C-alpha positions as CSV (number, residue, x, y, z in Angstrom):
1,X,-86.4,-121.0,304.4
2,X,-83.6,-118.5,304.4
3,X,-80.2,-120.0,305.2
4,X,-77.9,-118.3,307.6
5,X,-75.3,-118.0,304.9
6,X,-73.9,-114.8,303.4
7,X,-73.7,-114.6,299.6
8,X,-71.7,-111.7,298.2
9,X,-73.0,-110.1,295.0
10,X,-70.6,-107.6,293.4
11,X,-72.2,-105.2,291.0
12,X,-75.4,-106.1,289.0
13,X,-76.9,-109.6,288.8
14,X,-79.9,-110.8,286.8
15,X,-83.1,-109.8,288.7
16,X,-84.5,-113.3,288.9
17,X,-81.2,-114.6,290.4
18,X,-81.1,-111.8,292.9
19,X,-84.7,-112.3,294.0
20,X,-84.1,-116.0,294.5
21,X,-80.9,-115.3,296.4
22,X,-82.8,-113.0,298.8
23,X,-85.3,-115.8,299.3
24,X,-82.7,-118.4,300.2
25,X,-79.7,-116.6,301.7
26,X,-78.4,-113.4,303.4
27,X,-77.3,-111.3,300.5
28,X,-74.7,-108.5,300.6
29,X,-74.3,-106.4,297.5
30,X,-71.3,-104.2,296.8
31,X,-70.7,-101.7,294.0
32,X,-67.1,-102.9,293.5
33,X,-64.6,-105.5,294.7
34,X,-62.0,-103.0,295.6
35,X,-60.5,-103.5,299.0
36,X,-62.3,-100.4,300.3
37,X,-65.6,-102.0,299.5
38,X,-64.9,-105.3,301.3
39,X,-65.5,-104.6,304.9
40,X,-64.3,-106.7,307.8
41,X,-67.9,-108.0,308.3
42,X,-68.0,-109.1,304.6
43,X,-64.6,-110.8,305.0
44,X,-65.7,-112.7,308.1
45,X,-69.1,-113.8,306.8
46,X,-68.9,-114.4,303.0
47,X,-69.3,-118.1,302.1
48,X,-70.4,-117.7,298.5
49,X,-70.2,-115.3,295.6
50,X,-72.8,-114.9,292.8
51,X,-71.3,-112.9,290.0
52,X,-71.9,-111.9,286.4
53,X,-69.6,-109.1,285.3
54,X,-66.9,-108.5,287.9
55,X,-63.5,-110.1,287.9
56,X,-63.1,-112.5,290.8
57,X,-59.3,-112.6,291.1
58,X,-56.8,-114.3,293.3
59,X,-56.6,-111.3,295.6
60,X,-60.3,-111.3,296.3
61,X,-60.4,-115.0,296.8
62,X,-57.5,-114.8,299.3
63,X,-59.3,-112.0,301.2
64,X,-62.3,-114.2,302.0
65,X,-61.2,-117.0,304.3
66,X,-64.7,-118.5,304.6
67,X,-65.4,-118.5,300.9
68,X,-66.6,-121.9,299.6
69,X,-68.2,-121.3,296.2
70,X,-68.3,-118.8,293.3
71,X,-71.4,-119.2,291.2
72,X,-70.8,-117.5,287.8
73,X,-73.7,-116.3,285.6
74,X,-72.7,-117.4,282.1
75,X,-71.0,-120.4,280.5
76,X,-67.8,-118.4,280.1
77,X,-65.9,-117.9,283.3
78,X,-62.7,-116.2,282.2
79,X,-63.2,-113.4,284.7
80,X,-63.0,-115.9,287.6
81,X,-59.5,-117.2,288.6
82,X,-60.7,-120.8,288.7
83,X,-57.2,-122.2,289.0
84,X,-56.5,-120.2,292.1
85,X,-60.0,-121.0,293.5
86,X,-59.1,-124.7,293.1
87,X,-55.9,-124.2,295.0
88,X,-57.9,-122.6,297.8
89,X,-60.5,-125.4,297.7
90,X,-63.2,-123.1,296.5
91,X,-65.8,-124.4,294.1
92,X,-66.5,-122.5,290.9
93,X,-69.7,-123.1,288.8
94,X,-71.0,-121.8,285.6
95,X,-74.3,-122.1,283.6
96,X,-73.7,-124.5,280.7
97,X,-76.4,-126.4,278.7
98,X,-79.3,-124.0,279.5
99,X,-78.0,-121.5,277.0
100,X,-76.6,-124.0,274.4
101,X,-79.5,-124.0,272.0
102,X,-80.1,-120.3,272.2
103,X,-76.5,-119.4,271.4
104,X,-76.5,-122.0,268.6
105,X,-79.6,-120.4,267.1
106,X,-77.9,-117.0,267.3
107,X,-74.9,-118.3,265.5
108,X,-77.0,-119.6,262.6
109,X,-79.0,-116.3,262.5
110,X,-75.8,-114.3,262.4
111,X,-74.3,-116.5,259.7
112,X,-77.4,-116.1,257.5
113,X,-77.6,-112.4,258.1
114,X,-73.9,-112.1,257.2
115,X,-74.2,-114.1,254.0
116,X,-77.5,-112.7,252.7
117,X,-77.3,-109.2,254.1
118,X,-80.8,-109.3,255.6
119,X,-80.2,-106.4,258.0
120,X,-79.2,-104.1,255.1
121,X,-82.1,-105.4,253.0
122,X,-84.5,-104.5,255.7
123,X,-83.0,-101.0,256.0
124,X,-83.4,-100.7,252.2
125,X,-87.1,-101.4,252.6
126,X,-87.6,-99.2,255.7
127,X,-85.7,-96.3,254.0
128,X,-88.1,-96.5,251.0
129,X,-85.4,-97.4,248.6
130,X,-87.3,-100.4,247.3
131,X,-90.3,-98.3,246.5
132,X,-88.2,-95.5,244.9
133,X,-85.2,-97.3,243.4
134,X,-86.2,-100.9,243.0
135,X,-85.2,-104.2,244.6
136,X,-82.2,-104.7,246.9
137,X,-79.2,-106.0,245.1
138,X,-78.5,-109.6,244.6
139,X,-76.2,-110.7,247.4
140,X,-72.8,-112.0,246.5
141,X,-72.9,-114.3,249.5
142,X,-74.8,-117.6,249.9
143,X,-74.6,-120.7,252.0
144,X,-75.0,-122.9,249.0
145,X,-71.8,-124.9,248.3
146,X,-70.0,-123.8,251.5
147,X,-67.9,-125.8,253.8
148,X,-68.0,-124.9,257.5
149,X,-65.4,-125.1,260.1
150,X,-66.0,-124.8,263.9
151,X,-63.3,-123.7,266.3
152,X,-64.4,-125.1,269.7
153,X,-66.5,-128.3,269.4
154,X,-67.9,-128.2,272.9
155,X,-71.6,-128.3,273.7
156,X,-72.4,-125.1,271.7
157,X,-70.1,-126.1,268.9
158,X,-71.9,-129.4,268.5
159,X,-75.3,-127.8,268.6
160,X,-74.2,-125.4,265.8
161,X,-72.8,-128.4,263.8
162,X,-76.2,-130.2,264.0
163,X,-77.9,-127.1,262.6
164,X,-75.2,-126.7,259.8
165,X,-75.8,-130.4,258.8
166,X,-79.5,-129.6,258.5
167,X,-78.5,-127.0,255.9
168,X,-76.8,-129.8,253.9
169,X,-73.3,-128.4,254.5
170,X,-70.2,-130.4,255.5
171,X,-68.7,-129.7,258.9
172,X,-65.1,-129.8,260.1
173,X,-63.6,-128.6,263.4
174,X,-60.5,-127.8,265.5
175,X,-60.1,-128.5,269.2
176,X,-57.2,-129.2,271.5
177,X,-57.8,-132.8,270.7
178,X,-60.1,-134.9,268.4
179,X,-63.5,-136.0,269.8
180,X,-63.8,-139.7,269.8
181,X,-66.5,-141.0,267.5
182,X,-67.3,-137.6,266.2
183,X,-68.9,-137.6,262.7
184,X,-67.0,-134.4,261.7
185,X,-63.6,-134.0,260.2
186,X,-60.9,-133.0,262.7
187,X,-57.9,-130.7,261.9
188,X,-55.1,-130.5,264.4
189,X,-54.3,-126.9,263.7
190,X,-56.6,-123.9,263.4
191,X,-54.8,-122.7,260.2
192,X,-55.3,-126.1,258.7
193,X,-59.0,-125.9,259.4
194,X,-59.2,-122.4,257.9
195,X,-57.5,-123.6,254.7
196,X,-60.0,-126.5,254.3
197,X,-63.2,-124.4,254.7
198,X,-64.6,-121.1,253.6
199,X,-66.8,-120.4,256.6
200,X,-65.2,-120.3,260.1
201,X,-67.4,-120.2,263.2
202,X,-65.6,-119.4,266.5
203,X,-67.1,-120.8,269.7
204,X,-63.8,-121.1,271.6
205,X,-63.7,-119.8,275.2
206,X,-61.3,-117.2,276.4
207,X,-58.1,-118.8,277.8
208,X,-54.4,-117.9,277.6
209,X,-54.1,-120.6,274.9
210,X,-56.9,-119.1,272.7
211,X,-56.0,-115.4,273.1
212,X,-55.8,-113.9,269.5
213,X,-55.7,-117.4,268.1
214,X,-57.6,-116.2,265.1
215,X,-54.9,-114.0,263.6
216,X,-53.8,-112.7,260.2
217,X,-52.5,-116.1,259.1
218,X,-55.7,-117.8,259.9
219,X,-57.8,-115.2,258.1
220,X,-55.5,-115.4,255.1
221,X,-55.9,-119.1,255.1
222,X,-59.7,-118.7,255.1
223,X,-59.4,-116.8,251.8
224,X,-61.2,-114.1,249.8
225,X,-64.5,-115.9,249.8
226,X,-64.2,-116.7,253.5
227,X,-66.7,-115.7,256.1
228,X,-65.9,-115.5,259.8
229,X,-68.5,-115.7,262.6
230,X,-67.7,-115.1,266.2
231,X,-70.1,-116.2,268.8
232,X,-67.4,-117.2,271.3
233,X,-65.2,-114.5,272.9
234,X,-63.7,-111.3,271.4
235,X,-60.3,-111.9,273.0
236,X,-59.8,-115.1,270.9
237,X,-59.5,-112.8,267.8
238,X,-56.8,-110.4,266.7
239,X,-59.3,-107.6,266.2
240,X,-56.9,-105.3,264.3
241,X,-56.0,-108.1,261.9
242,X,-59.7,-108.9,261.4
243,X,-60.5,-105.3,260.6
244,X,-57.6,-105.2,258.1
245,X,-58.7,-108.4,256.5
246,X,-62.3,-107.1,256.0
247,X,-61.0,-103.7,254.7
248,X,-58.6,-105.3,252.2
249,X,-60.8,-108.2,251.0
250,X,-58.6,-110.8,252.5
251,X,-61.9,-112.4,253.6
252,X,-65.4,-111.7,252.3
253,X,-67.4,-110.9,255.4
254,X,-67.8,-111.3,259.2
255,X,-70.6,-111.6,261.6
256,X,-69.7,-110.7,265.2
257,X,-71.6,-111.0,268.5
258,X,-68.5,-110.4,270.7
259,X,-65.7,-108.0,270.7
260,X,-62.3,-107.5,272.3
261,X,-63.1,-104.7,274.7
262,X,-66.9,-104.8,275.2
263,X,-69.0,-102.7,275.0
264,X,-66.5,-100.7,272.9
265,X,-66.6,-101.5,269.2
266,X,-63.9,-99.9,267.0
267,X,-65.1,-97.2,264.6
268,X,-63.3,-99.0,261.7
269,X,-65.5,-102.0,262.4
270,X,-68.7,-99.9,262.6
271,X,-67.8,-98.4,259.2
272,X,-67.4,-101.7,257.4
273,X,-70.2,-102.7,255.0
274,X,-69.2,-106.3,255.0
275,X,-69.6,-106.8,258.8
276,X,-72.8,-107.7,260.7
277,X,-72.5,-106.6,264.3
278,X,-74.6,-107.6,267.4
279,X,-74.2,-106.4,271.0
280,X,-73.4,-109.7,272.6
281,X,-76.9,-111.1,272.5
282,X,-76.1,-114.8,272.0
283,X,-78.1,-116.0,275.0
284,X,-80.2,-112.8,275.5
285,X,-83.7,-114.1,275.6
286,X,-86.0,-113.9,278.7
287,X,-86.4,-117.7,278.7
288,X,-82.7,-118.5,278.6
289,X,-81.5,-115.8,281.0
290,X,-84.1,-117.0,283.5
291,X,-82.8,-120.5,283.2
292,X,-79.3,-119.3,283.7
293,X,-80.4,-117.3,286.8
294,X,-82.0,-120.4,288.3
295,X,-78.9,-122.5,287.7
296,X,-76.7,-119.9,289.5
297,X,-78.9,-120.1,292.6
298,X,-79.5,-123.8,292.4
299,X,-75.8,-124.4,292.4
300,X,-75.5,-122.4,295.6
301,X,-78.5,-124.2,297.2
302,X,-77.1,-127.6,296.2
303,X,-73.7,-126.8,297.5
304,X,-74.8,-125.7,301.0
305,X,-77.6,-128.2,301.4
306,X,-76.1,-131.3,299.8
307,X,-72.3,-130.5,299.6
308,X,-72.2,-130.8,295.8
309,X,-72.3,-128.4,292.8
310,X,-74.6,-129.1,289.9
311,X,-72.3,-127.6,287.2
312,X,-68.7,-127.3,288.4
313,X,-66.1,-125.9,286.0
314,X,-63.3,-128.2,284.9
315,X,-60.7,-126.7,287.2
316,X,-62.7,-127.3,290.4
317,X,-64.4,-130.6,289.8
318,X,-62.3,-132.2,292.5
319,X,-63.1,-129.6,295.2
320,X,-65.0,-131.1,298.2
321,X,-67.4,-129.3,300.4
322,X,-66.1,-128.4,303.8
323,X,-67.1,-130.6,306.7
């Protein structure tokens, strides 16, 4: 049954999510969230937003007096002003858990490809170099004997840690605070973690506190045999410092699924032989994206039918449904 509730969808949204929204709500799609695109009718009727790419800022939240909930497609919700939403008593949800294992799989695949140069080895075969010139070179990188550090030991970080353990490697981590009863070694500074390991995996979200947290000093601490993997957010890395570290041999290699200004990737990064680059595909399987789409819509259904969100973000856990 279609609910007499208007959900605003700015820009594109996963096709499964959009189809289910149309089955359950009155949907209004707009090409942008500029004031000129938000008509008086939208202002009066919008009670929910389903979003994937657009910034939902304080200005937009304030323009929609009937807004109750913002359902974000993705575990990262840095484009949504969740703190302001909480002040306005607007719920914000994201899509955790359903993508955890997929992203963790991607992190390990990216790590192995970076260490063993499998993409370049495949290109060697496809370009007929194996047939004409002989085997691909012995790779200087290996996982054997490595020590792994994880920046951001949340759901995804812990899933990555379990996989790393299966490879027989020790795991350490840095968070804002230590996790009680965690089996992994905690470091209270990111630089301290980098000094203690030779493989650093970034899973940290994009926040004001994490912006460019992985800087030149952290990369220097990681050292010349160091490998950096980023499956978190590009804004958590000083990208210029990372490029310089790779060019100068400050670290050995990097595997990146995220970048500072996506989809733009700097030409200097593209030119580096010691960087494996992916176009933000951490959760990009049909199965996982469908599960994320369902969770976006299920959050909206649960909110308007039962007055509760399934996966509220931390900032809005105390927000109550309107009477």
